[in-house]
N, C-alpha and C positions, 0 to 999 in steps of 0.2 A: 707344833715344830714343820717349818718345812725347809725344802732344800730346793732352790736351783741351780741346773747345772748346764754347762753351754761344752759345744764340741770344741775341741782343741786339736791342732796340727799336731801329729806324733813327733817323736824326738826324747831327748834325756829320758826314755822309760816310760813315755805316754803320759805328760804333761794331764792332771785332770783337775780344772779349777772348778771349784765350789763357792756357793757360799750359805752356810747354814743362820737360821732366822731362830732365836731362841725368845718362845715369847714373854709378855708381863710377867708372867707368873714365874721363871729364870730370871730374873733381874740380875744386873750384876751391879752390888753393892761395893761401892769404894772407899777406900782408905779413908779419904777424904767426908765421906760421910752423902754421897752422891749416889744419885738411882740410875743405871741406864737400861732403859726397856723401851720398846723390844733391843734384843742386841741381835746385830748379825757380824757374823765374822769370815771373812772371804779367807780361804786358803786353797790351795795347789798340794796334789800329792804325786807324787812319783814310783813309778814302780809297782810292786805287789806285795799285797800284805799276805804272810801265810796262815795255814789253816789256823797253828795255835795263837794267831798275832801277837808273835814275840819278837819280831823285825822291824818294828816299826820304830823311825828316827824320827824327833821332832824340829827342826831347823830355825832358829832364833836368828829373825833378820837385826840388822844395826841399826842407827839412829834414823836414816832417812829410807831406810829400804823396804823391803814389801813379799808379799808372798812369792813374786818370783824371781824364786832363787836359781833355778836354767829354765833352759828355753827362751823365746823372744819375748821381750816384753811387750806387751800390747799398745803402750802410749809413745817410747821409745825407739821402738823397732831394734832395740841392743839385746844382746844375750843377757841371764839373768846374772845376777847377782856374785854367783857362785858358782859362773859355769865352770870356774879351774880345778872343781873339786866334786859338782854333782854330775853324775852318767855313767852310761853303762863304763865298766871298767875303771872310774875312779873313785877316788877313797870315798865317798858317798855312794857307794855303788848301785845303781838303780835295776840291777841284774840279782842281786841280792838284798837287799833292804828295802822297806818303805817308806818311804820320805814324807813330811808333812811339815807346811810351811804355810804360818798364817799371819795375814797382814795387823800388825799389833793393835790393840784399842787406843783412838784416840788419832789412829792414822788415817791415811786419806784413800785408799784403794781398794776399796768396800766393806771393812770395818768400820761399826758404827765410831763416828769422831766429829769433830763441832762443823764439819761439813755435811751430815749429815740432816735430817728434818727431824725437828723435834715435834713428837706426837701431841705435844702441849700447845706450840702456834702454828705448826704448819709450815713453819720456817728453817733457815739451818740454823743449829745450834749458837754457831760461835761460842762467845766466852759464855755463853749459860750452859755448856757443856761442862760435867766434873773435871777438874782437875783428876788425874791417874798418876797413880805409880807403876812401877815396876814389879808389885805386889799383883797389882790391879790386871796389868797385862797378863801374868802367869796366871792367876786366878780362872782367866778369862780362855786361856791356853787349855785347862784344865777341861772348861766346859766342852769344848772342842773333840778334847782326845777321849772324855766320858762317852760323847755323842757318836762317836767312831767306834765304842764298845771294846777301848784298848786300856786295860789293865794297866800294865807296866811297858812304859817306854824302854825298849834297847837303847836309848842314846838320845840324849839333847845335848845339842852342840850349837855355837854360833861365838861372834866377838862382838869386841865392842859394848854398845847395848845388849846386843843378844846376849854376851857373856854373860852380863849384870842378869836375862833372865833367866842363863842355866845357871848360876849361881839361887838364884830364888827356886828354883825347882828343887835344886837339892836341900835346900833348908825347907823348903814347905810339905813336899810331898817325896821325901828320901824315899818309902816304900816302894814310889811308882816309878823311880829311875834306875835302870842298872848299871848304865854309867853316864859319865858325861864329860863332856869338852868346854870347857871356860875359856874364851882367846881373845888376847890385846886388852883384858877388862880391868876391872877392880871392885872391890867387894864396899867401896863409895866412891860418892862423885868428889874430887880436889878442890880447892875454894878455887884454885885455878881454872878447872873444866867448869866449875859454876859460872866465872867471871867471862871465860868465853863465851858463853849459853848465854847468860844476859848485854852481852855485846848485840849478839845474833836476834837476841829478842827485840832488844830496844830500834835497832834498824830494822824491822818490819812493820814497829808500831810508830815510829817517825815517820813512815811512809804516810802523806796525804791521802792516798787510797785504801789504808786498811780500812780508814770509818769506823773505831772501835770494835774492831772485830765484825760488823755487820756489811762489808763489802761486798758480798755474795747477792745482798738483798739489794744493793744498788748495782750490780752489771758493772763493776770495776776489780782489780786487784793489785795488790801491794806489791807488782813484779820488782822495781828495783829496791825495794827494801829486803824482800826476799832473797833476789840476787848477791846485796852484800851480806847478809847473815851467811848465804852458801860461802862467798869468795872467804870470808872471815874463817870461820868451821874446816873451810879445805887446806888453807893452810898448816891447820893441825893435822890432819893426816898423813902427810907426808914428812921429811924430814933435812934437815938443811944438805945433804950430801946428794939426796932426791933432785933436789931444786937443781945447784949446783950442777950436777953432770945433766939436768936436762935442759938444762937455761941458760945456765950461765948471767952473764949480762949480755949475751946474743937480741941483739936489736929485731923488731918484728917487721919484713918486709923494707927494708930501708936501710941507706949505707952507713947516714948518720944520726944525730939527734934532732928530733924538729925543733926543742924548745916552744914543746907546748904542754898541754897535758893528755895529748893523746898516749895509746898505747905505745910506747915508746919499744919497751922491752918484750921478750916474746913470753914471759910470767905472767904480765901487767894482761897480756892478751888470749893466758891460758885462763887465770881465771874471772877473768871478765865471759868466757866463754862456759865457764862452768858454773858460772851465776844465772848467766842466759838459760840456760841447756836448765838446770834445776827447778829454776818456775813452770817450765811446763811440765813437769809431772808430778808437784807436790803443793800442797794447799799452805797457805803463812799459818792459819791458825792449827794446824798439827802440828807448825814447825815450834809452836811456843808451848804445844802440851806435852809434847815428845820430849823435849828438853829439860823440861821441867820436871819430868818424870825421871830423867836422871839424878837432875840436882838431888830429889828426895831420897834417892838411893844411899841408903849405910845398912849394910844388912846386919851390922853387928850392934848398932842401936835397939833392934826389934828382941833383940838375946840379954841386954843387960848392960850392953857393948861388952861383951866378948865376943868374938867372929868363930872363936872353938864352939862354942855352946850350938853354933846354928850347925852347926854339922855334927853332933855329937851324937856317938854310936850308930852312925851313918853306914849302909850296907853297898852304899854306891861308891863303884870303881870311879876315882876322877883322873884326869891329865889334861894339866893347867899349863897353856902356853904363852909365852910372850919373844917378842922380837927388840933386837940390842937397840934398834934406831927411832923405838916410840917411844918420845917423850910425851904425848897426849896420856897413855898409859902403862907407865915407864914399867922394868922387870920387877921393880922394889914393891907394887900392886900385887904382882903377879905370885910374888914369895912370899908374901903376908898372907896370900889366900891359902898355899901351900902350907906355912907352919899353921894356922888355924885348922886346915885338916891333917895335917897331923899330929895336932893336940887334940882331937876329936876323936883318933882313932880310926879315919880314913884310910882305905887306899888310893893312893895318890902318884901318879907320877908327874917330872916337871919338868920342860922344854923349854929351853931359851934359845929362840934361833937366831943366828947371827945375818943379819939384813940391814940395808941400808936403804929401804923401799919406806923405812916410818912405818906411820901404825895400820895405813891400810895395805899392810904385806900379807895379809892374812885373805883378803881379795885377791892376791895376785899369783901371779903361778911361782910358786917358790918352792922348787922342789925339795929342799930340809922338811917343810913346812907340810908337804904331801906325802914324804914318807911318813910322819910321826903319826900324820890322823892314819894313814893305812894299817900303819902296824897297832897302834891303839882299839883299831876296830875290830881288828885281824885277833887280837888277845882276847878282848870283850866278847868278839862272837864263840869263840871255843870255850869261854868260862859260861857264856850263856847257849852254848848247844846246840849251834847253828851251825848248817854244811854251808858247802860252799855257793848253793843256792838260795838261802837263806831261809831254807827248814829246819825244823829240830832233827838233829840224831837220832 
């Protein structure tokens, strides 16, 4: 096994980017029968691991996120995706906790995915990459946690697809998770969400430059298709109230409509910008694979159709969070998780946060969410026996 490390500017508790490469004899065998070897996992850490190795928190990123939860993203130059929550004195306090965030299997920021080179062909995997599931992503994370010699995670937290990973951790490795925060998520992907993902995948595959997934070999990228996929998905991350408040029917840099198909409205211009910015940092094939992983997620189906059975007799402490304007993963999805946890005898708290910011509220500065997270972690830290510096009392 080899580890490559690179220097990183200080900030947010001195983030440290690393890649661990697991050799062929430690292959990741996927739910679909595939075999990924060698397996590279790119990850970042923030803060300090205490001597007892008991203050580690795993942050699980959402669909198109990556390991850069905080600090400056090397591609976009923008702050990390959870800057509002990660850092000194913030809920995920880098002065107190040791934070780990890895790029998921199938991703495109250093962890093995469809853009990686296949050892069998010497070319990018493309569609030859095995279709992965949320459980496969979690298995890979468990390999990383083993490599870091951490027996029990103090907390696993994440929203959206990250929340699915949190739930899978709670079901697959309950003895290794002291506390868990599944945020703005669901225990299964709905038919509506599968439909939205299929629209995005078809947009990518309809782009002439997709080339049946072999675009890297041919020196092109399906940028237009991927941009449209992002535009479609981005609408689901917002709410009607947020769109109305921010854009309404305001025109973009003009006093009257042009009576053309130019971006007359500000909301059109905004979506086009989101699509163009996305293609600069994300791989089109990875988009196909990570959306498919979400589609296949149905935790209850793995336990005879009973979600409660997935959490039977778990000792993990849960805090489930939803947002009132989230129509992608509505509060009813979170309530179903809470009911199953209660039926399984788990310790669970539930908070529905009033917000008009839509699904993306968990990524934004939302005071009640910040307070909820801080309070839950404080309570869990007390139960775990951690002092203010993250050391055992």
